[in-house]
DSSP file (Angstrom, degrees, kcal/mol; ACC not computed):
  #  RESIDUE AA STRUCTURE BP1 BP2  ACC     N-H-->O    O-->H-N    N-H-->O    O-->H-N    TCO  KAPPA ALPHA  PHI   PSI    X-CA   Y-CA   Z-CA
    1    1 A X              0   0    0      0, 0.0     2,-0.2     0, 0.0     0, 0.0   0.000 360.0 360.0 360.0 132.4   87.6  105.4  118.3
    2    2 A X        -     0   0    0     23,-0.0     2,-0.4    46,-0.0    23,-0.0  -0.565 360.0-147.0 -88.0 152.0   86.8  106.9  121.7
    3    3 A X        -     0   0    0     23,-0.2    23,-2.7    -2,-0.2     2,-0.3  -0.966  18.0-171.9-118.7 138.3   87.8  105.4  125.0
    4    4 A X  E     -A   25   0A   0     -2,-0.4     2,-0.5    21,-0.2    21,-0.2  -0.915  22.2-144.4-128.2 151.6   85.6  105.7  128.1
    5    5 A X  E     -A   24   0A   0     19,-3.0    19,-2.6    -2,-0.3     2,-0.6  -0.982  21.2-164.6-111.0 120.9   85.9  105.0  131.8
    6    6 A X  E     -A   23   0A   0     -2,-0.5     2,-0.7    17,-0.2    17,-0.2  -0.928   2.6-165.0-110.0 120.8   82.5  103.9  133.2
    7    7 A X  E     -A   22   0A   0     15,-3.2    15,-2.1    -2,-0.6     2,-0.7  -0.914   2.9-165.6-106.7 114.1   82.1  104.0  136.9
    8    8 A X  E     +A   21   0A   0     -2,-0.7    13,-0.3    13,-0.2     3,-0.1  -0.883  14.5 169.6-103.6 116.1   79.1  102.1  138.1
    9    9 A X  E     +     0   0A   0     11,-2.7     2,-0.3    -2,-0.7    12,-0.2   0.776  62.6  11.3 -97.5 -30.9   78.2  102.9  141.7
   10   10 A X  E     -A   20   0A   0     10,-1.7    10,-2.1     2,-0.0     2,-0.4  -0.994  53.9-171.7-153.5 141.9   74.8  101.3  142.2
   11   11 A X  E     -A   19   0A   0     -2,-0.3     2,-0.7     8,-0.2     8,-0.2  -1.000  25.0-130.3-135.6 134.0   72.5   99.0  140.4
   12   12 A X        -     0   0    0      6,-2.4     6,-0.3     3,-0.4     3,-0.0  -0.736  13.5-159.2 -83.7 116.6   68.9   98.1  141.3
   13   13 A X  S    S+     0   0    0     -2,-0.7     3,-0.2     1,-0.2    -1,-0.2   0.780  91.5  49.2 -68.8 -26.1   68.6   94.3  141.4
   14   14 A X  S    S+     0   0    0      1,-0.3     2,-0.5    -3,-0.1    -1,-0.2   0.813 120.3  34.5 -82.5 -31.3   64.8   94.5  141.0
   15   15 A X  S >  S-     0   0    0      3,-0.1     3,-2.0     1,-0.1    -3,-0.4  -0.899  70.9-166.0-124.8  99.5   64.9   97.0  138.0
   16   16 A X  T 3  S+     0   0    0     -2,-0.5    -1,-0.1     1,-0.3    -4,-0.1   0.712  83.7  63.6 -61.0 -22.1   67.9   96.3  135.9
   17   17 A X  T 3  S+     0   0    0     19,-0.1    20,-2.0     1,-0.1     2,-0.9   0.605  80.5  92.2 -79.0 -11.2   67.6   99.6  134.0
   18   18 A X  E <   + B   0  36A   0     -3,-2.0    -6,-2.4    -6,-0.3     2,-0.3  -0.743  53.6 153.3 -91.3 106.2   68.2  101.7  137.2
   19   19 A X  E     -A   11   0A   0     -2,-0.9     2,-0.4    16,-0.8    -8,-0.2  -0.881  29.5-156.3-125.8 157.1   71.9  102.4  137.4
   20   20 A X  E     +A   10   0A   0    -10,-2.1   -11,-2.7    -2,-0.3   -10,-1.7  -0.990  40.2 102.8-134.4 129.4   73.9  105.2  139.0
   21   21 A X  E     -AB   8  34A   0     13,-1.9    13,-2.1    -2,-0.4     2,-0.3  -0.969  54.8 -93.9-176.0-170.5   77.4  106.1  137.8
   22   22 A X  E     -AB   7  33A   0    -15,-2.1   -15,-3.2    -2,-0.3     2,-0.5  -0.958  17.1-152.4-130.4 147.4   79.7  108.4  135.9
   23   23 A X  E     -AB   6  32A   0      9,-2.2     9,-2.7    -2,-0.3     2,-0.4  -0.989  14.1-174.5-119.6 128.5   81.1  108.3  132.3
   24   24 A X  E     -AB   5  31A   0    -19,-2.6   -19,-3.0    -2,-0.5     2,-0.5  -0.988  21.0-136.2-123.2 129.3   84.5  109.9  131.7
   25   25 A X  E >   -A    4   0A   0      5,-0.7     3,-2.1    -2,-0.4   -21,-0.2  -0.735  35.9-109.7 -80.6 127.4   86.0  110.3  128.2
   26   26 A X  T 3  S+     0   0    0    -23,-2.7   -23,-0.2    -2,-0.5     3,-0.1  -0.358 104.6  25.3 -59.8 131.3   89.7  109.4  128.4
   27   27 A X  T 3  S+     0   0    0      1,-0.3     2,-0.3    -2,-0.1    -1,-0.3   0.327 108.2  88.1  95.5  -5.9   91.8  112.5  127.9
   28   28 A X    <   -     0   0    0     -3,-2.1    -1,-0.3     2,-0.1     0, 0.0  -0.917  67.1-144.9-122.5 150.5   89.1  114.9  129.2
   29   29 A X        +     0   0    0     -2,-0.3     2,-0.2    -3,-0.1    -1,-0.1   0.634  67.0 107.3 -88.2 -13.8   88.4  116.0  132.7
   30   30 A X        -     0   0    0     -5,-0.1    -5,-0.7     1,-0.0     2,-0.4  -0.437  50.6-164.2 -70.9 134.0   84.6  116.2  132.3
   31   31 A X  E     -B   24   0A   0     -2,-0.2     2,-0.5    -7,-0.2    -7,-0.2  -0.959   3.7-156.0-116.1 138.3   82.6  113.5  134.0
   32   32 A X  E     -B   23   0A   0     -9,-2.7    -9,-2.2    -2,-0.4     2,-0.1  -0.956  10.8-139.7-117.0 124.6   78.9  112.9  133.1
   33   33 A X  E     -B   22   0A   0     -2,-0.5     2,-0.3   -11,-0.2   -11,-0.2  -0.424  16.9-169.8 -77.7 154.6   76.5  111.3  135.5
   34   34 A X  E     -B   21   0A   0    -13,-2.1   -13,-1.9    -2,-0.1     3,-0.1  -0.986  17.7-175.4-140.2 152.6   73.8  108.8  134.4
   35   35 A X  E    S+     0   0A   0     -2,-0.3   -16,-0.8   -15,-0.2     2,-0.3   0.443  70.7  34.5-126.1  -6.7   70.9  107.3  136.3
   36   36 A X  E  > S-B   18   0A   0    -18,-0.2     4,-1.8     1,-0.1   -18,-0.2  -0.946  80.7-110.6-142.6 164.6   69.5  104.7  133.9
   37   37 A X  H  > S+     0   0    0    -20,-2.0     4,-2.3    -2,-0.3     5,-0.2   0.845 118.7  56.0 -62.9 -33.9   70.8  102.4  131.2
   38   38 A X  H  > S+     0   0    0    -21,-0.3     4,-2.2     1,-0.2    -1,-0.2   0.887 105.7  50.5 -67.2 -38.7   69.2  104.5  128.5
   39   39 A X  H  > S+     0   0    0      2,-0.2     4,-2.2     1,-0.2    -1,-0.2   0.886 109.6  51.8 -65.4 -38.8   71.1  107.6  129.8
   40   40 A X  H  X S+     0   0    0     -4,-1.8     4,-2.2     2,-0.2    -2,-0.2   0.936 110.9  46.7 -60.2 -48.1   74.4  105.6  129.7
   41   41 A X  H  X S+     0   0    0     -4,-2.3     4,-1.3     1,-0.2    -2,-0.2   0.883 110.9  53.0 -64.3 -37.7   73.7  104.5  126.1
   42   42 A X  H  X S+     0   0    0     -4,-2.2     4,-0.8     2,-0.2    -1,-0.2   0.904 109.5  48.2 -63.8 -41.8   72.8  108.1  125.1
   43   43 A X  H >< S+     0   0    0     -4,-2.2     3,-0.8     1,-0.2    -2,-0.2   0.928 113.6  46.7 -63.9 -45.2   76.1  109.5  126.5
   44   44 A X  H 3< S+     0   0    0     -4,-2.2    -1,-0.2     1,-0.2    -2,-0.2   0.711 110.7  54.2 -71.6 -20.0   78.1  106.8  124.8
   45   45 A X  H 3< S+     0   0    0     -4,-1.3    -1,-0.2    -5,-0.2    -2,-0.2   0.597  82.4 108.0 -90.6 -12.1   76.3  107.4  121.5
   46   46 A X  S << S-     0   0    0     -4,-0.8     2,-0.1    -3,-0.8     3,-0.1  -0.339  78.5-105.4 -66.3 145.9   76.9  111.2  121.3
   47   47 A X        -     0   0    0      1,-0.1     2,-0.1     2,-0.1    -1,-0.1  -0.409  42.3 -95.8 -68.5 149.8   79.4  112.4  118.7
   48   48 A X    >   -     0   0    0      1,-0.1     3,-2.0    -2,-0.1    -1,-0.1  -0.441  28.6-130.3 -64.0 134.1   82.8  113.4  119.9
   49   49 A X  T 3  S+     0   0    0      1,-0.3    -1,-0.1    -2,-0.1    -2,-0.1   0.708 105.1  56.0 -63.5 -18.6   82.9  117.2  120.4
   50   50 A X  T 3  S+     0   0    0      2,-0.1    -1,-0.3     0, 0.0     2,-0.1   0.357  76.9 124.2 -97.0   6.6   86.1  117.5  118.5
   51   51 A X    <   -     0   0    0     -3,-2.0     2,-0.4     1,-0.1    -4,-0.0  -0.421  66.5-118.2 -67.0 141.1   84.8  115.8  115.3
   52   52 A X        -     0   0    0     -2,-0.1     2,-0.4     2,-0.0    -1,-0.1  -0.667  31.4-161.1 -82.2 128.9   85.2  118.0  112.3
   53   53 A X        -     0   0    0     -2,-0.4     2,-0.6     2,-0.0    -1,-0.0  -0.865  26.9-106.3-111.5 147.8   81.9  118.8  110.7
   54   54 A X        +     0   0    0     -2,-0.4    -2,-0.0     1,-0.2     0, 0.0  -0.602  40.6 171.2 -71.0 114.5   81.3  120.0  107.1
   55   55 A X        +     0   0    0     -2,-0.6     2,-0.2     2,-0.1    -1,-0.2   0.346  36.9 114.5-108.7   5.7   80.6  123.7  107.5
   56   56 A X  S    S-     0   0    0      1,-0.1    -2,-0.0     0, 0.0     2,-0.0  -0.512  74.1-103.9 -76.1 143.7   80.7  124.7  103.8
   57   57 A X        -     0   0    0     -2,-0.2     2,-0.5     1,-0.1    -1,-0.1  -0.319  29.8-118.8 -67.3 150.4   77.4  125.8  102.3
   58   58 A X        -     0   0    0     -3,-0.1     2,-0.4    -2,-0.0    -1,-0.1  -0.773  26.5-143.5 -89.4 129.4   75.5  123.4  100.1
   59   59 A X        -     0   0    0     -2,-0.5     2,-0.6     2,-0.0    -1,-0.0  -0.755   4.2-141.2 -95.3 138.4   75.0  124.7   96.5
   60   60 A X        -     0   0    0     -2,-0.4     2,-0.5     2,-0.0    -2,-0.0  -0.866  14.6-142.0 -98.5 126.3   71.8  124.1   94.6
   61   61 A X        -     0   0    0     -2,-0.6     2,-0.6     1,-0.0    -2,-0.0  -0.774  10.4-154.7 -91.7 125.4   72.3  123.3   91.0
   62   62 A X        -     0   0    0     -2,-0.5     2,-0.1     1,-0.0    -2,-0.0  -0.885  15.6-132.1-102.3 122.8   69.7  124.8   88.7
   63   63 A X        -     0   0    0     -2,-0.6     2,-0.3     1,-0.1    -1,-0.0  -0.378  14.4-139.2 -72.0 149.1   69.3  123.0   85.4
   64   64 A X        +     0   0    0     -2,-0.1     2,-0.3     3,-0.0    -1,-0.1  -0.783  44.8 106.8-105.4 152.0   69.2  124.9   82.1
   65   65 A X  S >  S-     0   0    0     -2,-0.3     3,-1.0     3,-0.1     0, 0.0  -0.983  80.2 -44.2 170.3-163.5   66.8  124.1   79.3
   66   66 A X  T 3  S+     0   0    0     -2,-0.3    -1,-0.1     1,-0.2    -2,-0.0   0.772 122.7  63.3 -64.0 -27.8   63.7  125.2   77.5
   67   67 A X  T 3  S+     0   0    0      2,-0.0     2,-0.6    -3,-0.0    -1,-0.2   0.710  84.2  87.2 -72.7 -20.8   61.8  126.0   80.7
   68   68 A X    <   +     0   0    0     -3,-1.0     2,-0.4     2,-0.0    -3,-0.1  -0.711  52.8 173.7 -87.0 121.2   64.3  128.8   81.7
   69   69 A X              0   0    0     -2,-0.6    -3,-0.0     1,-0.1    -2,-0.0  -0.994 360.0 360.0-124.8 130.7   63.5  132.2   80.3
   70   70 A X              0   0    0     -2,-0.4    -1,-0.1     0, 0.0    -2,-0.0   0.353 360.0 360.0-126.6 360.0   65.3  135.3   81.4
């Protein structure tokens, strides 16, 4: 589970989706700005850059039977 610090500097009272702030992932120095609620959700929804991804190739299994002629 990731931990974040969200700094909200300004909010438009007439348009609730207009926000200005920064998101910082705890343990990293990088800060990411956001200007709308959608941008904030997108930042928080991104996968962590240190997540291990499966990099092994996918093998296709070819069935054998009467249809195969070599």
